[in-house]
C-alpha positions as a Markdown table, in Angstrom:
| # | Residue | x | y | z |
|---|---|---|---|---|
| 1 | Met | 0.0 | 0.0 | 0.0 |
| 2 | Thr | 1.4 | 3.3 | -1.1 |
| 3 | Thr | 1.6 | 6.1 | 1.5 |
| 4 | Pro | 0.1 | 9.3 | 0.2 |
| 5 | Thr | 2.4 | 12.3 | 0.0 |
| 6 | His | 1.5 | 15.7 | 1.2 |
| 7 | Ala | 2.8 | 19.1 | 0.2 |
| 8 | Pro | 5.1 | 20.5 | 2.8 |
| 9 | Arg | 3.3 | 22.7 | 5.3 |
| 10 | Pro | 4.2 | 26.4 | 5.1 |
| 11 | Ser | 6.2 | 27.8 | 7.9 |
| 12 | Leu | 4.4 | 29.7 | 10.7 |
| 13 | Glu | 5.8 | 33.0 | 9.5 |
| 14 | Arg | 4.6 | 32.4 | 5.9 |
| 15 | Arg | 1.1 | 31.5 | 7.2 |
| 16 | Ile | 1.0 | 34.7 | 9.2 |
| 17 | Leu | 2.1 | 36.8 | 6.3 |
| 18 | Asp | -0.4 | 35.1 | 3.9 |
| 19 | His | -3.3 | 36.0 | 6.2 |
| 20 | Leu | -2.4 | 39.7 | 6.8 |
| 21 | Asn | -4.6 | 42.4 | 5.3 |
| 22 | Thr | -1.5 | 44.6 | 4.9 |
| 23 | Ala | 0.5 | 44.1 | 1.7 |
| 24 | Val | 4.0 | 42.7 | 2.5 |
| 25 | Met | 6.9 | 42.3 | 0.0 |
| 26 | Leu | 10.4 | 40.9 | 0.4 |
| 27 | Phe | 13.3 | 41.9 | -1.7 |
| 28 | Asp | 16.8 | 40.3 | -1.9 |
| 29 | Ala | 20.1 | 42.1 | -1.7 |
| 30 | Ala | 20.0 | 42.8 | -5.4 |
| 31 | Leu | 16.7 | 44.5 | -4.8 |
| 32 | Arg | 14.6 | 42.0 | -6.7 |
| 33 | Leu | 11.3 | 40.8 | -5.4 |
| 34 | Lys | 11.4 | 37.4 | -3.7 |
| 35 | Tyr | 8.0 | 37.2 | -2.1 |
| 36 | Leu | 4.7 | 39.0 | -1.8 |
| 37 | Asn | 1.7 | 38.0 | 0.2 |
| 38 | Pro | -1.9 | 37.7 | -1.1 |
| 39 | Ala | -2.7 | 41.2 | 0.1 |
| 40 | Ala | 0.0 | 42.6 | -2.1 |
| 41 | Glu | -1.3 | 40.6 | -5.0 |
| 42 | Met | -4.7 | 42.2 | -4.5 |
| 43 | Leu | -3.1 | 45.7 | -4.2 |
| 44 | Phe | -1.2 | 45.3 | -7.5 |
| 45 | Glu | -4.1 | 43.3 | -9.1 |
| 46 | Val | -1.5 | 40.9 | -10.5 |
| 47 | Ser | -0.6 | 37.4 | -9.4 |
| 48 | Ala | 2.8 | 36.7 | -7.6 |
| 49 | Arg | 4.2 | 34.8 | -10.6 |
| 50 | His | 4.1 | 37.9 | -12.7 |
| 51 | Leu | 5.8 | 40.1 | -10.1 |
| 52 | Val | 8.4 | 37.9 | -8.5 |
| 53 | Gly | 11.9 | 38.7 | -9.8 |
| 54 | Gln | 11.1 | 42.3 | -10.8 |
| 55 | Pro | 13.3 | 45.1 | -9.6 |
| 56 | Ala | 12.0 | 47.3 | -6.8 |
| 57 | Ala | 12.3 | 50.4 | -9.0 |
| 58 | Asn | 9.6 | 49.0 | -11.3 |
| 59 | Leu | 7.2 | 48.5 | -8.4 |
| 60 | Leu | 7.8 | 51.3 | -5.9 |
| 61 | Pro | 8.8 | 54.6 | -7.4 |
| 62 | Cys | 10.0 | 57.1 | -4.7 |
| 63 | Pro | 8.9 | 60.7 | -5.1 |
| 64 | Asp | 12.3 | 62.4 | -4.2 |
| 65 | Ala | 15.0 | 59.9 | -5.2 |
| 66 | Gln | 15.8 | 56.6 | -7.0 |
| 67 | Val | 14.3 | 53.6 | -5.1 |
| 68 | Glu | 17.6 | 51.6 | -5.6 |
| 69 | Ala | 19.5 | 54.3 | -3.8 |
| 70 | Arg | 17.1 | 54.5 | -0.9 |
| 71 | Phe | 16.9 | 50.7 | -0.5 |
| 72 | Ser | 20.7 | 50.3 | -0.8 |
| 73 | Ala | 21.3 | 53.0 | 1.8 |
| 74 | Ala | 18.8 | 51.3 | 4.1 |
| 75 | Leu | 20.6 | 48.0 | 3.7 |
| 76 | Ala | 24.0 | 49.6 | 4.4 |
| 77 | Ser | 22.9 | 51.5 | 7.5 |
| 78 | Gly | 20.3 | 49.1 | 8.8 |
| 79 | His | 17.9 | 52.0 | 9.4 |
| 80 | Pro | 14.3 | 51.6 | 8.3 |
| 81 | Phe | 12.3 | 54.5 | 6.8 |
| 82 | Thr | 8.8 | 55.4 | 5.8 |
| 83 | Glu | 7.4 | 57.2 | 2.8 |
| 84 | Arg | 3.9 | 58.5 | 3.1 |
| 85 | Glu | 1.3 | 59.0 | 0.4 |
| 86 | Ile | 3.3 | 57.7 | -2.5 |
| 87 | Asn | 1.6 | 56.7 | -5.8 |
| 88 | Ile | 2.2 | 53.3 | -7.3 |
| 89 | Thr | 1.1 | 52.3 | -10.8 |
| 90 | Ile | -0.9 | 49.1 | -11.1 |
| 91 | Ser | -2.4 | 47.4 | -14.2 |
| 92 | Glu | -4.0 | 49.5 | -16.9 |
| 93 | Gly | -2.1 | 52.6 | -15.8 |
| 94 | Cys | -4.3 | 53.1 | -12.7 |
| 95 | Thr | -2.5 | 54.5 | -9.6 |
| 96 | Lys | -3.0 | 53.8 | -5.9 |
| 97 | Thr | -1.8 | 55.8 | -2.9 |
| 98 | Val | 0.1 | 54.0 | -0.2 |
| 99 | Asn | 2.2 | 54.5 | 2.9 |
| 100 | Cys | 5.4 | 52.5 | 2.4 |
| 101 | Thr | 7.6 | 51.3 | 5.3 |
| 102 | Val | 11.0 | 49.8 | 4.5 |
| 103 | Leu | 12.7 | 47.5 | 7.0 |
| 104 | Pro | 16.2 | 46.1 | 6.3 |
| 105 | Leu | 16.7 | 42.5 | 7.6 |
| 106 | His | 20.1 | 41.1 | 8.6 |
| 107 | His | 20.1 | 37.4 | 9.6 |
| 108 | Phe | 23.7 | 36.8 | 10.9 |
| 109 | Asp | 25.5 | 35.2 | 8.0 |
| 110 | Ala | 22.5 | 35.1 | 5.7 |
| 111 | Glu | 22.1 | 37.4 | 2.7 |
| 112 | Pro | 20.5 | 40.7 | 3.8 |
| 113 | Glu | 16.9 | 41.3 | 2.7 |
| 114 | Ile | 14.5 | 44.2 | 2.7 |
| 115 | Leu | 10.9 | 43.9 | 4.0 |
| 116 | Val | 8.4 | 46.4 | 2.5 |
| 117 | Glu | 5.0 | 47.0 | 4.1 |
| 118 | Leu | 2.4 | 48.9 | 2.0 |
| 119 | Tyr | -0.8 | 50.3 | 3.5 |
| 120 | Gln | -3.3 | 51.7 | 1.1 |
| 121 | Val | -4.6 | 55.1 | 2.1 |
| 122 | Asp | -6.7 | 56.1 | -0.9 |
| 123 | Arg | -10.0 | 55.6 | 0.9 |
| 124 | Gln | -9.0 | 57.5 | 4.0 |
| 125 | Leu | -7.6 | 60.4 | 1.9 |
| 126 | Arg | -10.7 | 60.5 | -0.2 |
| 127 | Ile | -13.0 | 60.5 | 2.8 |
| 128 | Thr | -11.0 | 63.3 | 4.5 |
| 129 | Arg | -11.0 | 65.3 | 1.2 |
| 130 | Glu | -14.8 | 64.9 | 0.8 |
| 131 | Glu | -15.5 | 65.9 | 4.4 |
| 132 | Gln | -13.3 | 69.0 | 3.9 |
| 133 | Leu | -15.1 | 69.8 | 0.6 |
| 134 | Leu | -18.5 | 69.4 | 2.2 |
| 135 | Ser | -17.6 | 71.5 | 5.2 |
| 136 | Gln | -16.1 | 74.3 | 3.0 |
| 137 | His | -19.1 | 74.3 | 0.8 |
| 138 | Gln | -21.6 | 74.5 | 3.7 |
| 139 | Ala | -19.6 | 77.3 | 5.3 |
| 140 | Thr | -19.4 | 79.2 | 2.0 |
| 141 | Gln | -23.2 | 78.8 | 1.5 |
| 142 | Ala | -23.9 | 80.1 | 5.0 |
| 143 | Leu | -21.7 | 83.1 | 4.4 |
| 144 | Leu | -23.3 | 83.8 | 1.0 |
| 145 | Arg | -26.9 | 83.6 | 2.5 |
| 146 | Gly | -26.0 | 86.1 | 5.1 |
| 147 | Leu | -24.2 | 88.4 | 2.6 |
| 148 | Ala | -27.1 | 88.1 | 0.1 |
| 149 | His | -29.6 | 89.1 | 2.8 |
| 150 | Glu | -27.5 | 92.2 | 3.8 |
| 151 | Ile | -27.2 | 93.2 | 0.1 |
| 152 | Lys | -30.7 | 92.5 | -1.1 |
| 153 | Asn | -32.4 | 94.6 | 1.5 |
| 154 | Pro | -30.7 | 97.9 | 0.6 |
| 155 | Leu | -30.9 | 97.0 | -3.1 |
| 156 | Gly | -34.7 | 96.9 | -2.8 |
| 157 | Gly | -34.7 | 100.3 | -1.1 |
| 158 | Leu | -32.4 | 101.7 | -3.8 |
| 159 | Arg | -34.5 | 100.4 | -6.6 |
| 160 | Gly | -37.7 | 101.8 | -5.0 |
| 161 | Ala | -36.2 | 105.2 | -4.5 |
| 162 | Ala | -35.0 | 105.3 | -8.1 |
| 163 | Gln | -38.5 | 104.5 | -9.4 |
| 164 | Leu | -40.0 | 107.3 | -7.2 |
| 165 | Leu | -37.3 | 109.7 | -8.5 |
| 166 | Glu | -38.0 | 108.7 | -12.1 |
| 167 | Arg | -41.6 | 109.8 | -11.7 |
| 168 | Glu | -40.7 | 113.2 | -10.3 |
| 169 | Leu | -38.0 | 114.1 | -12.9 |
| 170 | Pro | -39.0 | 117.1 | -15.1 |
| 171 | Asp | -36.9 | 116.0 | -18.0 |
| 172 | Ala | -37.6 | 112.6 | -19.5 |
| 173 | Ala | -34.0 | 112.5 | -20.8 |
| 174 | Leu | -32.8 | 112.2 | -17.1 |
| 175 | Cys | -34.8 | 109.0 | -16.8 |
| 176 | Glu | -31.9 | 107.3 | -18.5 |
| 177 | Tyr | -29.9 | 107.6 | -15.3 |
| 178 | Thr | -32.6 | 106.3 | -13.0 |
| 179 | Arg | -33.1 | 103.4 | -15.5 |
| 180 | Ile | -29.4 | 102.5 | -15.1 |
| 181 | Ile | -29.8 | 102.4 | -11.3 |
| 182 | Ile | -32.9 | 100.2 | -11.5 |
| 183 | Asp | -31.3 | 97.8 | -14.1 |
| 184 | Glu | -28.1 | 97.5 | -12.0 |
| 185 | Ala | -30.1 | 96.8 | -8.9 |
| 186 | Asp | -32.0 | 94.1 | -10.7 |
| 187 | Arg | -28.8 | 92.6 | -12.0 |
| 188 | Leu | -27.3 | 92.4 | -8.5 |
| 189 | Gln | -30.5 | 90.9 | -7.1 |
| 190 | Ala | -30.4 | 88.2 | -9.8 |
| 191 | Leu | -26.7 | 87.6 | -9.1 |
| 192 | Met | -27.4 | 87.2 | -5.3 |
| 193 | Thr | -30.3 | 84.8 | -6.1 |
| 194 | Arg | -28.1 | 82.7 | -8.3 |
| 195 | Met | -25.3 | 82.6 | -5.8 |
| 196 | Ile | -27.5 | 81.2 | -2.9 |
| 197 | Gly | -29.3 | 78.8 | -5.1 |
| 198 | Pro | -33.0 | 77.8 | -5.2 |
| 199 | His | -35.2 | 78.5 | -2.2 |
| 200 | Arg | -37.9 | 75.9 | -2.7 |
| 201 | Leu | -37.7 | 72.4 | -1.4 |
| 202 | Pro | -36.7 | 69.7 | -3.9 |
| 203 | Arg | -39.6 | 68.1 | -5.7 |
| 204 | Arg | -38.5 | 64.5 | -5.4 |
| 205 | Thr | -40.0 | 62.0 | -7.9 |
| 206 | Pro | -38.7 | 58.7 | -9.5 |
| 207 | Val | -35.9 | 59.7 | -11.9 |
| 208 | Asn | -34.0 | 57.8 | -14.6 |
| 209 | Ile | -30.5 | 59.2 | -14.8 |
| 210 | His | -30.1 | 58.4 | -18.5 |
| 211 | Asp | -33.2 | 60.4 | -19.3 |
| 212 | Val | -31.5 | 63.3 | -17.5 |
| 213 | Leu | -28.2 | 62.8 | -19.4 |
| 214 | Glu | -30.0 | 62.5 | -22.7 |
| 215 | His | -31.7 | 65.8 | -22.1 |
| 216 | Val | -28.4 | 67.4 | -21.2 |
| 217 | Arg | -26.8 | 65.9 | -24.3 |
| 218 | Thr | -29.6 | 67.3 | -26.5 |
| 219 | Leu | -29.1 | 70.8 | -25.1 |
| 220 | Ile | -25.3 | 70.7 | -25.5 |
| 221 | Leu | -25.7 | 69.5 | -29.2 |
| 222 | Ala | -28.2 | 72.3 | -29.8 |
| 223 | Glu | -26.0 | 75.0 | -28.2 |
| 224 | Ser | -22.7 | 73.7 | -29.9 |
| 225 | Pro | -23.7 | 72.2 | -33.2 |
| 226 | Arg | -20.1 | 72.4 | -34.5 |
| 227 | Gly | -18.8 | 70.3 | -31.7 |
| 228 | Pro | -17.4 | 68.9 | -29.5 |
| 229 | Thr | -18.3 | 65.2 | -30.2 |
| 230 | Val | -20.4 | 63.8 | -27.3 |
| 231 | His | -19.8 | 60.1 | -26.4 |
| 232 | Arg | -22.1 | 58.1 | -24.1 |
| 233 | Asp | -21.1 | 55.1 | -22.0 |
| 234 | Tyr | -24.1 | 54.2 | -19.9 |
| 235 | Asp | -24.8 | 51.3 | -17.5 |
| 236 | Pro | -28.3 | 50.2 | -18.5 |
| 237 | Ser | -28.7 | 48.3 | -15.2 |
| 238 | Ile | -29.0 | 51.5 | -13.1 |
| 239 | Pro | -32.4 | 51.7 | -11.5 |
| 240 | Asp | -34.7 | 54.7 | -11.2 |
| 241 | Phe | -34.1 | 56.6 | -7.9 |
| 242 | Ile | -35.8 | 59.4 | -6.0 |
| 243 | Ala | -34.5 | 62.9 | -6.9 |
| 244 | Asp | -35.5 | 66.4 | -8.2 |
| 245 | Gln | -35.1 | 65.9 | -11.9 |
| 246 | Asp | -34.9 | 69.6 | -12.8 |
| 247 | Arg | -32.1 | 70.2 | -10.3 |
| 248 | Leu | -30.1 | 67.2 | -11.6 |
| 249 | Ile | -30.5 | 68.5 | -15.1 |
| 250 | Gln | -29.3 | 72.0 | -14.1 |
| 251 | Ala | -26.3 | 70.6 | -12.2 |
| 252 | Leu | -25.2 | 68.2 | -14.9 |
| 253 | Leu | -25.8 | 70.8 | -17.6 |
| 254 | Asn | -23.5 | 73.2 | -15.8 |
| 255 | Leu | -20.8 | 70.6 | -15.8 |
| 256 | Ala | -21.4 | 69.6 | -19.4 |
| 257 | Arg | -21.4 | 73.2 | -20.7 |
| 258 | Asn | -18.0 | 73.8 | -19.0 |
| 259 | Ala | -16.7 | 70.6 | -20.5 |
| 260 | Ala | -17.9 | 71.5 | -24.0 |
| 261 | Thr | -16.3 | 74.9 | -23.8 |
| 262 | Ala | -13.0 | 73.4 | -22.6 |
| 263 | Ala | -13.0 | 70.7 | -25.3 |
| 264 | Gly | -13.8 | 73.1 | -28.1 |
| 265 | Pro | -15.4 | 72.3 | -31.5 |
| 266 | Arg | -12.7 | 69.6 | -32.3 |
| 267 | Gly | -12.7 | 68.1 | -28.9 |
| 268 | Cys | -14.5 | 65.2 | -27.2 |
| 269 | Leu | -17.0 | 65.1 | -24.3 |
| 270 | Gln | -17.9 | 61.9 | -22.6 |
| 271 | Leu | -21.0 | 61.1 | -20.4 |
| 272 | Arg | -20.5 | 57.9 | -18.4 |
| 273 | Thr | -22.6 | 56.2 | -15.6 |
| 274 | Arg | -21.6 | 53.4 | -13.2 |
| 275 | Val | -22.9 | 51.9 | -9.9 |
| 276 | Leu | -20.5 | 51.8 | -6.9 |
| 277 | Arg | -21.2 | 49.4 | -4.0 |
| 278 | Gln | -20.5 | 50.1 | -0.3 |
| 279 | Phe | -19.3 | 53.6 | -1.2 |
| 280 | Thr | -18.8 | 56.4 | 1.3 |
| 281 | Ile | -19.9 | 60.0 | 0.6 |
| 282 | Gly | -18.5 | 62.3 | 3.2 |
| 283 | Asn | -18.8 | 60.3 | 6.4 |
| 284 | Arg | -21.8 | 58.3 | 5.4 |
| 285 | Arg | -21.6 | 54.8 | 3.8 |
| 286 | His | -24.2 | 53.8 | 1.2 |
| 287 | Lys | -25.0 | 50.4 | -0.2 |
| 288 | Leu | -25.3 | 51.7 | -3.8 |
| 289 | Val | -24.1 | 55.0 | -5.2 |
| 290 | Leu | -24.5 | 56.3 | -8.7 |
| 291 | Gln | -21.4 | 57.7 | -10.3 |
| 292 | Val | -21.8 | 60.1 | -13.3 |
| 293 | Gln | -18.6 | 61.1 | -15.1 |
| 294 | Val | -18.4 | 64.2 | -17.3 |
| 295 | Arg | -15.1 | 64.1 | -19.1 |
| 296 | Asp | -13.4 | 66.3 | -21.6 |
| 297 | Asn | -10.0 | 66.4 | -23.4 |
| 298 | Gly | -9.5 | 70.1 | -23.1 |
| 299 | Ser | -6.5 | 72.0 | -21.7 |
| 300 | Gly | -7.3 | 71.2 | -18.1 |
| 301 | Ile | -8.0 | 73.3 | -15.0 |
| 302 | Pro | -5.2 | 75.7 | -14.1 |
| 303 | Asp | -3.2 | 74.6 | -11.0 |
| 304 | Glu | -3.7 | 77.9 | -9.2 |
| 305 | Ile | -7.5 | 77.5 | -9.0 |
| 306 | Arg | -7.9 | 73.7 | -8.9 |
| 307 | Asp | -8.5 | 73.6 | -5.2 |
| 308 | Arg | -11.0 | 76.5 | -5.4 |
| 309 | Ile | -13.1 | 75.7 | -8.4 |
| 310 | Phe | -16.3 | 75.0 | -6.3 |
| 311 | Tyr | -16.1 | 78.4 | -4.6 |
| 312 | Pro | -18.3 | 81.2 | -6.0 |
| 313 | Met | -16.8 | 83.7 | -8.3 |
| 314 | Val | -13.8 | 81.4 | -9.2 |
| 315 | Ser | -13.5 | 80.8 | -12.9 |
| 316 | Gly | -10.7 | 79.7 | -15.3 |
| 317 | Arg | -12.3 | 81.7 | -18.2 |
| 318 | Pro | -12.1 | 85.4 | -18.7 |
| 319 | Asp | -15.8 | 85.5 | -19.6 |
| 320 | Gly | -16.9 | 83.1 | -16.8 |
| 321 | Thr | -19.1 | 84.1 | -13.9 |
| 322 | Gly | -17.6 | 81.5 | -11.5 |
| 323 | Leu | -21.1 | 80.4 | -10.4 |
| 324 | Gly | -21.8 | 77.3 | -12.5 |
| 325 | Leu | -19.7 | 74.8 | -10.4 |
| 326 | Ser | -20.7 | 76.3 | -7.1 |
| 327 | Ile | -24.4 | 76.0 | -8.0 |
| 328 | Ala | -23.9 | 72.5 | -9.3 |
| 329 | Gln | -22.3 | 71.4 | -6.1 |
| 330 | Glu | -25.1 | 72.9 | -4.0 |
| 331 | Leu | -27.8 | 71.1 | -6.1 |
| 332 | Ile | -26.0 | 67.8 | -5.8 |
| 333 | Asn | -25.4 | 68.4 | -2.1 |
| 334 | Gln | -29.2 | 68.8 | -1.7 |
| 335 | His | -29.5 | 65.1 | -2.8 |
| 336 | Gly | -26.9 | 63.9 | -0.3 |
| 337 | Gly | -24.3 | 63.7 | -3.1 |
| 338 | Leu | -21.0 | 65.3 | -4.0 |
| 339 | Ile | -19.0 | 66.5 | -7.0 |
| 340 | Glu | -15.3 | 65.9 | -7.3 |
| 341 | Cys | -12.8 | 66.7 | -10.0 |
| 342 | Glu | -9.5 | 65.4 | -11.4 |
| 343 | Ser | -7.7 | 67.4 | -14.0 |
| 344 | Gln | -4.6 | 67.3 | -16.1 |
| 345 | Pro | -3.9 | 68.7 | -19.5 |
| 346 | Gly | -5.9 | 66.8 | -22.0 |
| 347 | Asp | -8.1 | 65.0 | -19.5 |
| 348 | Thr | -10.5 | 66.5 | -17.0 |
| 349 | Ile | -13.1 | 64.4 | -15.2 |
| 350 | Phe | -15.9 | 65.6 | -13.0 |
| 351 | Tyr | -17.3 | 62.8 | -10.8 |
| 352 | Val | -20.9 | 63.2 | -9.5 |
| 353 | Tyr | -21.8 | 60.9 | -6.7 |
| 354 | Leu | -25.5 | 60.4 | -5.7 |
| 355 | Pro | -26.9 | 57.8 | -3.3 |
| 356 | Leu | -29.3 | 55.5 | -5.1 |
| 357 | Glu | -32.5 | 55.8 | -3.1 |
| 358 | Pro | -34.8 | 53.3 | -4.8 |
| 359 | Ala | -38.0 | 54.5 | -6.3 |
| 360 | Leu | -41.0 | 52.9 | -4.6 |
């Protein structure tokens, strides 16, 4: 009778590493990858057999120096170091942000090795960024409402006084000046109203996001018949949800108009929808979240205003009012959602996140 053979049992250290949620990688003295645990495979979205043997520089670019030099210095000195919030490139050119801790290992007469621990921080960074964005927007809106109240009251008195004066003027030619006062008062009133957004409560009804986007697309094509080209990439499985359709149209139209202007007649604008599961908006986690992408291949948002584009009166165009993005953010916030932006020359994406509250 033949005794069955069994595969050798992994060492205790290997079993511990294989069950960690933190990505762990081991490099030899030549700075080539010897081992990575399953968490690291998930981080890089590639199996171990495709990564083992690759040099460290291909996997872990350092922001301020060559990775070989940093690792070699750590091996020579025996001192560990940590790099925070570095970007690593994974499959399909996508990047992830990690904290990287490097620990040199010296085992008596054995060849020295380097242990690298990677902790992904994209989620924490995004949640922190979203909370700051929401907090800043709420503070800005509160300031604008107070400011608008203080401005609109005297404007009403100014307009009324100009109308009374107009009736008493002996020369009709002088009415031109009172008309200027009245028109400017009306313009400032309208500006204040736009800045603080709509006063009425949202009218929530079952909404199909693709009906909304098709309406926006039709308006963009009518306003810009010479271009840009508008592409659609919709997820047909997205269900109807409860929202104010008019406000969603206004918010997405503001984004699409900006994208069409940035792309120009020869450019390209893309409208894309997807569903995200177990996604956090601000500090609240939702089972299902709708993501709408409005993407263009224009010149990008200038660096000096990128962090302030959702503030009122901030615009990258000489003829812009600086209100479109602020209003869009307010309208999406009213639905418990958020707008974020990523921009570089040739590729700007506005992400609209909305909780999918199912239509009953």
